[in-house]
Biopython code that builds the backbone (N, CA, C, O; Angstrom):
import numpy as np
from Bio.PDB.StructureBuilder import StructureBuilder

atoms = [
    (1, "CYS", "N", (1.284, -1.107, -0.085)),
    (1, "CYS", "CA", (0.403, 0.245, -0.049)),
    (1, "CYS", "C", (0.231, 0.992, 0.739)),
    (1, "CYS", "O", (-0.149, 0.809, 1.895)),
    (2, "GLN", "N", (0.636, 2.461, -0.087)),
    (2, "GLN", "CA", (1.082, 3.341, -1.358)),
    (2, "GLN", "C", (0.968, 4.506, 0.061)),
    (2, "GLN", "O", (1.254, 5.696, 0.192)),
    (3, "SER", "N", (0.642, 3.903, 0.584)),
    (3, "SER", "CA", (-0.405, 4.818, 2.006)),
    (3, "SER", "C", (0.087, 4.201, 3.538)),
    (3, "SER", "O", (0.406, 5.031, 4.389)),
    (4, "CYS", "N", (0.140, 2.839, 3.856)),
    (4, "CYS", "CA", (0.734, 2.656, 5.405)),
    (4, "CYS", "C", (2.129, 1.290, 5.280)),
    (4, "CYS", "O", (2.844, 0.792, 6.151)),
    (5, "GLY", "N", (2.049, 1.096, 4.032)),
    (5, "GLY", "CA", (3.340, -0.111, 3.358)),
    (5, "GLY", "C", (2.900, -1.644, 3.827)),
    (5, "GLY", "O", (3.598, -2.606, 4.146)),
    (6, "MET", "N", (1.447, -1.479, 3.738)),
    (6, "MET", "CA", (1.219, -3.354, 3.713)),
    (6, "MET", "C", (1.050, -3.562, 2.515)),
    (6, "MET", "O", (0.447, -2.982, 1.612)),
    (7, "PRO", "N", (1.864, -4.779, 2.633)),
    (7, "PRO", "CA", (1.511, -5.621, 0.792)),
    (7, "PRO", "C", (-0.407, -5.826, 0.863)),
    (7, "PRO", "O", (-1.418, -6.049, 1.529)),
    (8, "LEU", "N", (0.354, -5.458, -0.719)),
    (8, "LEU", "CA", (-1.283, -5.810, -1.292)),
    (8, "LEU", "C", (-2.065, -6.900, -1.793)),
    (8, "LEU", "O", (-1.966, -6.902, -3.020)),
    (9, "THR", "N", (-2.685, -7.684, -1.447)),
    (9, "THR", "CA", (-3.052, -8.634, -1.896)),
    (9, "THR", "C", (-4.312, -8.428, -2.173)),
    (9, "THR", "O", (-4.950, -7.551, -1.591)),
    (10, "ASP", "N", (-5.000, -9.452, -3.387)),
    (10, "ASP", "CA", (-6.653, -9.636, -3.397)),
    (10, "ASP", "C", (-7.487, -9.104, -2.169)),
    (10, "ASP", "O", (-8.129, -8.054, -2.186)),
    (11, "GLU", "N", (-7.400, -9.879, -1.215)),
    (11, "GLU", "CA", (-8.321, -9.765, 0.144)),
    (11, "GLU", "C", (-8.298, -8.254, 0.591)),
    (11, "GLU", "O", (-8.971, -7.570, 1.362)),
    (12, "VAL", "N", (-7.028, -8.005, -0.392)),
    (12, "VAL", "CA", (-6.968, -6.152, 0.968)),
    (12, "VAL", "C", (-6.899, -4.713, 0.209)),
    (12, "VAL", "O", (-7.113, -3.529, 0.469)),
    (13, "VAL", "N", (-6.386, -5.689, -1.115)),
    (13, "VAL", "CA", (-6.346, -3.965, -1.901)),
    (13, "VAL", "C", (-7.840, -3.036, -1.884)),
    (13, "VAL", "O", (-8.924, -3.479, -1.502)),
    (14, "SER", "N", (-7.648, -2.007, -2.268)),
    (14, "SER", "CA", (-8.936, -1.056, -3.238)),
    (14, "SER", "C", (-8.972, -0.778, -3.853)),
    (14, "SER", "O", (-7.967, -0.632, -4.548)),
    (15, "ASP", "N", (-10.407, -0.346, -4.305)),
    (15, "ASP", "CA", (-10.898, 0.379, -5.438)),
    (15, "ASP", "C", (-9.365, 1.098, -6.351)),
    (15, "ASP", "O", (-9.142, 0.826, -7.531)),
    (16, "ASN", "N", (-8.691, 1.785, -5.722)),
    (16, "ASN", "CA", (-7.629, 2.278, -6.348)),
    (16, "ASN", "C", (-6.554, 0.883, -6.144)),
    (16, "ASN", "O", (-6.422, 0.130, -5.179)),
    (17, "PRO", "N", (-5.914, 0.904, -7.400)),
    (17, "PRO", "CA", (-5.010, -0.539, -7.449)),
    (17, "PRO", "C", (-3.684, 0.197, -6.098)),
    (17, "PRO", "O", (-4.036, 1.044, -5.277)),
    (18, "ASP", "N", (-3.100, -0.027, -6.124)),
    (18, "ASP", "CA", (-2.220, 1.702, -5.074)),
    (18, "ASP", "C", (-1.887, 1.720, -3.648)),
    (18, "ASP", "O", (-0.848, 1.824, -2.998)),
    (19, "TYR", "N", (-3.961, 1.491, -3.219)),
    (19, "TYR", "CA", (-3.971, 1.612, -1.838)),
    (19, "TYR", "C", (-5.004, 0.358, -1.046)),
    (19, "TYR", "O", (-6.114, 0.100, -1.513)),
    (20, "CYS", "N", (-4.461, -0.349, 0.192)),
    (20, "CYS", "CA", (-5.145, -1.075, 0.526)),
    (20, "CYS", "C", (-6.105, -0.808, 1.364)),
    (20, "CYS", "O", (-5.932, 0.189, 2.065)),
    (21, "LYS", "N", (-7.337, -1.573, 1.539)),
    (21, "LYS", "CA", (-9.316, -1.237, 1.329)),
    (21, "LYS", "C", (-9.383, -0.134, 2.852)),
    (21, "LYS", "O", (-10.430, 0.484, 3.042)),
    (22, "TYR", "N", (-8.163, 0.034, 3.892)),
    (22, "TYR", "CA", (-7.960, 0.615, 5.410)),
    (22, "TYR", "C", (-7.408, 2.173, 5.090)),
    (22, "TYR", "O", (-7.623, 3.253, 5.641)),
    (23, "CYS", "N", (-6.826, 1.883, 4.267)),
    (23, "CYS", "CA", (-6.397, 3.656, 4.070)),
    (23, "CYS", "C", (-7.260, 4.022, 3.186)),
    (23, "CYS", "O", (-7.933, 5.007, 3.490)),
    (24, "PHE", "N", (-7.539, 3.318, 1.730)),
    (24, "PHE", "CA", (-8.575, 3.899, 0.440)),
    (24, "PHE", "C", (-10.042, 2.988, 0.702)),
    (24, "PHE", "O", (-10.244, 1.840, 1.096)),
    (25, "ALA", "N", (-11.071, 4.277, 0.210)),
    (25, "ALA", "CA", (-12.650, 3.380, -0.296)),
    (25, "ALA", "C", (-13.209, 4.674, -0.619)),
    (25, "ALA", "O", (-12.828, 5.806, -0.322)),
    (26, "ASP", "N", (-14.155, 4.276, -1.264)),
    (26, "ASP", "CA", (-14.622, 4.948, -1.623)),
    (26, "ASP", "C", (-14.693, 6.182, -2.435)),
    (26, "ASP", "O", (-15.654, 6.920, -2.652)),
    (27, "GLY", "N", (-12.619, 6.286, -3.111)),
    (27, "GLY", "CA", (-12.010, 7.360, -3.871)),
    (27, "GLY", "C", (-11.061, 8.203, -3.039)),
    (27, "GLY", "O", (-10.249, 9.098, -3.273)),
    (28, "HIS", "N", (-11.623, 7.358, -1.659)),
    (28, "HIS", "CA", (-10.622, 8.780, -0.412)),
    (28, "HIS", "C", (-10.176, 8.345, 0.461)),
    (28, "HIS", "O", (-10.637, 7.343, 1.007)),
    (29, "PHE", "N", (-9.103, 8.993, 0.870)),
    (29, "PHE", "CA", (-8.555, 7.745, 2.200)),
    (29, "PHE", "C", (-8.911, 8.327, 3.287)),
    (29, "PHE", "O", (-8.783, 9.478, 3.704)),
    (30, "THR", "N", (-9.471, 7.195, 3.779)),
    (30, "THR", "CA", (-9.467, 6.753, 5.205)),
    (30, "THR", "C", (-9.569, 7.010, 6.053)),
    (30, "THR", "O", (-10.483, 6.593, 6.764)),
    (31, "GLN", "N", (-8.409, 8.087, 6.543)),
    (31, "GLN", "CA", (-7.883, 8.315, 7.837)),
    (31, "GLN", "C", (-7.589, 10.052, 7.437)),
    (31, "GLN", "O", (-7.431, 10.137, 6.219)),
    (32, "ASP", "N", (-7.485, 11.330, 8.079)),
    (32, "ASP", "CA", (-7.319, 11.865, 7.130)),
    (32, "ASP", "C", (-5.868, 12.802, 8.413)),
    (32, "ASP", "O", (-6.046, 13.794, 9.120)),
    (33, "CYS", "N", (-4.373, 11.823, 8.215)),
    (33, "CYS", "CA", (-3.726, 12.228, 9.332)),
    (33, "CYS", "C", (-2.606, 12.846, 8.306)),
    (33, "CYS", "O", (-2.814, 13.371, 7.212)),
    (34, "THR", "N", (-1.555, 12.663, 8.870)),
    (34, "THR", "CA", (0.269, 13.225, 8.933)),
    (34, "THR", "C", (0.871, 10.982, 8.777)),
    (34, "THR", "O", (0.623, 9.779, 8.854)),
    (35, "MET", "N", (2.055, 12.502, 8.435)),
    (35, "MET", "CA", (2.978, 10.320, 7.863)),
    (35, "MET", "C", (3.196, 10.345, 9.544)),
    (35, "MET", "O", (2.994, 9.480, 10.396)),
    (36, "GLU", "N", (3.446, 11.030, 9.584)),
    (36, "GLU", "CA", (3.996, 10.723, 11.526)),
    (36, "GLU", "C", (2.739, 10.180, 12.219)),
    (36, "GLU", "O", (2.749, 9.068, 12.748)),
    (37, "GLN", "N", (1.713, 10.930, 12.213)),
    (37, "GLN", "CA", (0.102, 9.262, 12.883)),
    (37, "GLN", "C", (0.169, 8.410, 11.934)),
    (37, "GLN", "O", (0.307, 7.319, 12.487)),
    (38, "MET", "N", (0.150, 8.267, 10.780)),
    (38, "MET", "CA", (0.191, 7.242, 10.034)),
    (38, "MET", "C", (1.287, 5.822, 10.720)),
    (38, "MET", "O", (1.030, 4.646, 10.979)),
    (39, "ILE", "N", (2.361, 6.528, 10.809)),
    (39, "ILE", "CA", (3.740, 5.345, 11.574)),
    (39, "ILE", "C", (3.800, 5.377, 13.184)),
    (39, "ILE", "O", (4.726, 4.852, 13.801)),
    (40, "ASP", "N", (2.640, 6.095, 13.859)),
    (40, "ASP", "CA", (2.714, 5.829, 15.059)),
    (40, "ASP", "C", (1.091, 4.872, 15.074)),
    (40, "ASP", "O", (0.541, 5.392, 16.045)),
    (41, "PHE", "N", (0.161, 3.870, 14.563)),
    (41, "PHE", "CA", (-0.601, 3.785, 13.928)),
    (41, "PHE", "C", (-0.272, 2.321, 13.477)),
    (41, "PHE", "O", (-0.750, 1.273, 13.912)),
    (42, "CYS", "N", (1.076, 2.595, 12.066)),
    (42, "CYS", "CA", (1.316, 0.871, 12.219)),
    (42, "CYS", "C", (2.306, 0.043, 13.068)),
    (42, "CYS", "O", (2.582, -1.156, 13.066)),
    (43, "VAL", "N", (2.826, 1.284, 13.928)),
    (43, "VAL", "CA", (3.313, 0.351, 15.122)),
    (43, "VAL", "C", (3.304, -0.124, 16.071)),
    (43, "VAL", "O", (4.156, -0.324, 16.936)),
    (44, "GLN", "N", (1.368, -0.542, 15.861)),
    (44, "GLN", "CA", (1.275, -1.690, 16.824)),
    (44, "GLN", "C", (1.607, -2.656, 16.305)),
    (44, "GLN", "O", (1.746, -3.626, 17.051)),
    (45, "PHE", "N", (1.874, -2.843, 14.889)),
    (45, "PHE", "CA", (1.242, -4.305, 14.325)),
    (45, "PHE", "C", (3.191, -4.710, 14.163)),
    (45, "PHE", "O", (3.493, -5.555, 13.322)),
    (46, "VAL", "N", (4.151, -4.155, 14.870)),
    (46, "VAL", "CA", (5.237, -4.324, 14.762)),
    (46, "VAL", "C", (5.542, -6.117, 15.319)),
    (46, "VAL", "O", (6.513, -6.750, 14.905)),
    (47, "ASP", "N", (4.872, -6.500, 15.958)),
    (47, "ASP", "CA", (4.875, -8.141, 15.214)),
    (47, "ASP", "C", (4.102, -8.710, 15.204)),
    (47, "ASP", "O", (4.102, -9.465, 16.177)),
    (48, "GLN", "N", (3.353, -8.818, 14.623)),
    (48, "GLN", "CA", (3.445, -9.460, 12.953)),
    (48, "GLN", "C", (4.097, -8.891, 12.036)),
    (48, "GLN", "O", (4.568, -10.004, 11.803)),
    (49, "PHE", "N", (4.461, -8.406, 11.477)),
    (49, "PHE", "CA", (5.765, -7.531, 10.679)),
    (49, "PHE", "C", (6.936, -8.290, 11.061)),
    (49, "PHE", "O", (7.515, -8.963, 10.208)),
    (50, "ASN", "N", (7.494, -8.235, 12.706)),
    (50, "ASN", "CA", (8.395, -9.769, 12.748)),
    (50, "ASN", "C", (7.946, -10.633, 12.105)),
    (50, "ASN", "O", (8.169, -10.877, 10.919)),
    (51, "GLN", "N", (7.224, -11.214, 12.885)),
    (51, "GLN", "CA", (6.383, -12.945, 12.440)),
    (51, "GLN", "C", (6.543, -12.762, 11.324)),
    (51, "GLN", "O", (7.320, -13.538, 10.768)),
    (52, "ASN", "N", (6.086, -11.994, 10.734)),
    (52, "ASN", "CA", (6.329, -12.856, 8.643)),
    (52, "ASN", "C", (7.475, -11.649, 8.013)),
    (52, "ASN", "O", (7.073, -10.973, 7.066)),
    (53, "THR", "N", (8.773, -11.416, 8.505)),
    (53, "THR", "CA", (10.142, -11.309, 7.965)),
    (53, "THR", "C", (10.565, -12.326, 8.040)),
    (53, "THR", "O", (10.865, -13.138, 7.165)),
    (54, "GLY", "N", (10.674, -12.394, 10.035)),
    (54, "GLY", "CA", (11.465, -12.952, 10.774)),
    (54, "GLY", "C", (12.695, -12.207, 11.273)),
    (54, "GLY", "O", (13.695, -12.596, 11.877)),
    (55, "GLN", "N", (12.248, -10.828, 10.763)),
    (55, "GLN", "CA", (13.177, -10.133, 12.405)),
    (55, "GLN", "C", (12.036, -10.252, 13.782)),
    (55, "GLN", "O", (11.007, -10.830, 14.133)),
    (56, "HIS", "N", (12.930, -9.378, 14.182)),
    (56, "HIS", "CA", (12.556, -9.262, 15.839)),
    (56, "HIS", "C", (12.674, -7.374, 16.291)),
    (56, "HIS", "O", (12.544, -6.977, 17.448)),
    (57, "LEU", "N", (12.907, -6.560, 15.234)),
    (57, "LEU", "CA", (12.349, -5.289, 15.356)),
    (57, "LEU", "C", (11.793, -4.746, 17.465)),
    (57, "LEU", "O", (10.927, -5.265, 18.169)),
    (58, "THR", "N", (12.570, -3.806, 17.730)),
    (58, "THR", "CA", (11.680, -3.559, 18.587)),
    (58, "THR", "C", (10.415, -2.016, 18.086)),
    (58, "THR", "O", (10.748, -1.258, 17.175)),
    (59, "ALA", "N", (9.453, -1.871, 18.628)),
    (59, "ALA", "CA", (9.083, -0.974, 18.510)),
    (59, "ALA", "C", (9.635, 0.245, 17.741)),
    (59, "ALA", "O", (9.413, 0.445, 16.547)),
    (60, "ASP", "N", (10.426, 1.096, 18.595)),
    (60, "ASP", "CA", (11.813, 1.779, 18.064)),
    (60, "ASP", "C", (12.023, 1.455, 17.349)),
    (60, "ASP", "O", (11.676, 2.249, 16.475)),
    (61, "GLU", "N", (12.764, 0.082, 16.678)),
    (61, "GLU", "CA", (13.542, -0.094, 15.520)),
    (61, "GLU", "C", (12.207, 0.125, 14.707)),
    (61, "GLU", "O", (12.432, 0.734, 13.661)),
    (62, "TYR", "N", (11.481, -0.054, 14.810)),
    (62, "TYR", "CA", (10.169, -0.680, 13.724)),
    (62, "TYR", "C", (10.163, 1.198, 13.034)),
    (62, "TYR", "O", (10.540, 1.561, 11.920)),
    (63, "ARG", "N", (9.665, 1.962, 14.034)),
    (63, "ARG", "CA", (9.522, 3.034, 13.575)),
    (63, "ARG", "C", (10.284, 4.135, 13.050)),
    (63, "ARG", "O", (9.827, 5.139, 12.502)),
    (64, "GLU", "N", (11.337, 3.888, 13.242)),
    (64, "GLU", "CA", (12.850, 4.042, 12.488)),
    (64, "GLU", "C", (13.457, 3.783, 11.663)),
    (64, "GLU", "O", (14.554, 4.259, 11.373)),
    (65, "GLN", "N", (12.661, 2.706, 10.939)),
    (65, "GLN", "CA", (12.386, 2.310, 9.733)),
    (65, "GLN", "C", (11.657, 3.056, 9.183)),
    (65, "GLN", "O", (12.017, 4.059, 8.568)),
    (66, "LEU", "N", (9.829, 2.430, 9.417)),
    (66, "LEU", "CA", (9.190, 3.643, 8.562)),
    (66, "LEU", "C", (8.724, 4.982, 8.885)),
    (66, "LEU", "O", (7.631, 5.466, 8.589)),
    (67, "ARG", "N", (10.179, 5.810, 9.863)),
    (67, "ARG", "CA", (10.319, 6.942, 8.871)),
    (67, "ARG", "C", (11.202, 7.069, 7.333)),
    (67, "ARG", "O", (11.009, 7.881, 6.428)),
    (68, "GLN", "N", (12.108, 6.085, 7.406)),
    (68, "GLN", "CA", (13.105, 5.804, 5.574)),
    (68, "GLN", "C", (11.858, 5.043, 5.040)),
    (68, "GLN", "O", (12.147, 4.627, 3.918)),
    (69, "TYR", "N", (11.271, 4.879, 5.198)),
    (69, "TYR", "CA", (10.459, 4.228, 4.320)),
    (69, "TYR", "C", (9.224, 5.359, 3.675)),
    (69, "TYR", "O", (9.012, 5.784, 2.539)),
    (70, "PHE", "N", (8.755, 5.522, 4.620)),
    (70, "PHE", "CA", (6.864, 5.742, 4.015)),
    (70, "PHE", "C", (7.339, 6.979, 3.472)),
    (70, "PHE", "O", (6.630, 7.330, 2.529)),
    (71, "PRO", "N", (8.770, 8.180, 3.848)),
    (71, "PRO", "CA", (8.758, 8.948, 2.241)),
    (71, "PRO", "C", (8.957, 8.405, 0.488)),
    (71, "PRO", "O", (8.920, 8.999, -0.589)),
    (72, "GLN", "N", (9.148, 7.152, 0.853)),
    (72, "GLN", "CA", (9.004, 6.375, -0.523)),
    (72, "GLN", "C", (7.556, 6.455, -1.078)),
    (72, "GLN", "O", (7.167, 6.247, -2.228)),
    (73, "LEU", "N", (6.801, 6.837, 0.114)),
    (73, "LEU", "CA", (5.397, 5.189, -0.591)),
    (73, "LEU", "C", (5.240, 7.276, -1.427)),
    (73, "LEU", "O", (5.794, 8.356, -1.220)),
    (74, "LYS", "N", (4.127, 6.719, -2.369)),
    (74, "LYS", "CA", (2.831, 7.555, -3.160)),
    (74, "LYS", "C", (2.142, 8.870, -2.077)),
    (74, "LYS", "O", (2.004, 10.051, -2.395)),
    (75, "ARG", "N", (1.924, 8.479, -1.262)),
    (75, "ARG", "CA", (1.083, 8.923, -0.827)),
    (75, "ARG", "C", (1.516, 10.534, -0.232)),
    (75, "ARG", "O", (0.961, 11.588, -0.544)),
    (76, "TRP", "N", (3.086, 10.288, 1.042)),
    (76, "TRP", "CA", (3.570, 10.818, 1.394)),
    (76, "TRP", "C", (4.755, 11.494, 0.930)),
    (76, "TRP", "O", (5.591, 11.962, 1.703)),
    (77, "GLN", "N", (4.856, 11.562, -0.664)),
    (77, "GLN", "CA", (6.333, 11.758, -1.167)),
    (77, "GLN", "C", (5.712, 14.111, -1.272)),
    (77, "GLN", "O", (6.350, 14.815, -2.054)),
    (78, "LYS", "N", (4.667, 14.700, -0.485)),
    (78, "LYS", "CA", (4.118, 15.468, -1.553)),
    (78, "LYS", "C", (4.251, 16.129, 0.091)),
    (78, "LYS", "O", (4.084, 17.333, 0.281)),
    (79, "GLU", "N", (4.619, 15.021, 1.394)),
    (79, "GLU", "CA", (5.100, 16.944, 2.780)),
    (79, "GLU", "C", (5.958, 16.657, 3.106)),
    (79, "GLU", "O", (6.593, 17.370, 3.883)),
]
sb = StructureBuilder()
sb.init_structure("model")
sb.init_model(0)
sb.init_chain("A")
sb.init_seg("    ")
for serial, (resi, resn, name, xyz) in enumerate(atoms, 1):
    if name == "N":
        sb.init_residue(resn, " ", resi, " ")
    sb.init_atom(name, np.array(xyz, "f"), 0.0, 1.0, " ", f" {name:<3s}", serial, name[0])
structure = sb.get_structure()
């Protein structure tokens, strides 16, 4: 997803193929937030991220990784 970084599978892709259904629905973003607020939201899923990737990141390490990654995503390039 070009907003939250979630891998896009058939189950989660929205009507816009760049975004997941949790971030984009009915032609607009589902949350009006800053990139930092999206990072804060995503950090709660660090355990799932670790499980899916085999990594062992702390919440702070994951937050820093997201701060490096998110500016590359389409939604956040204008910030």
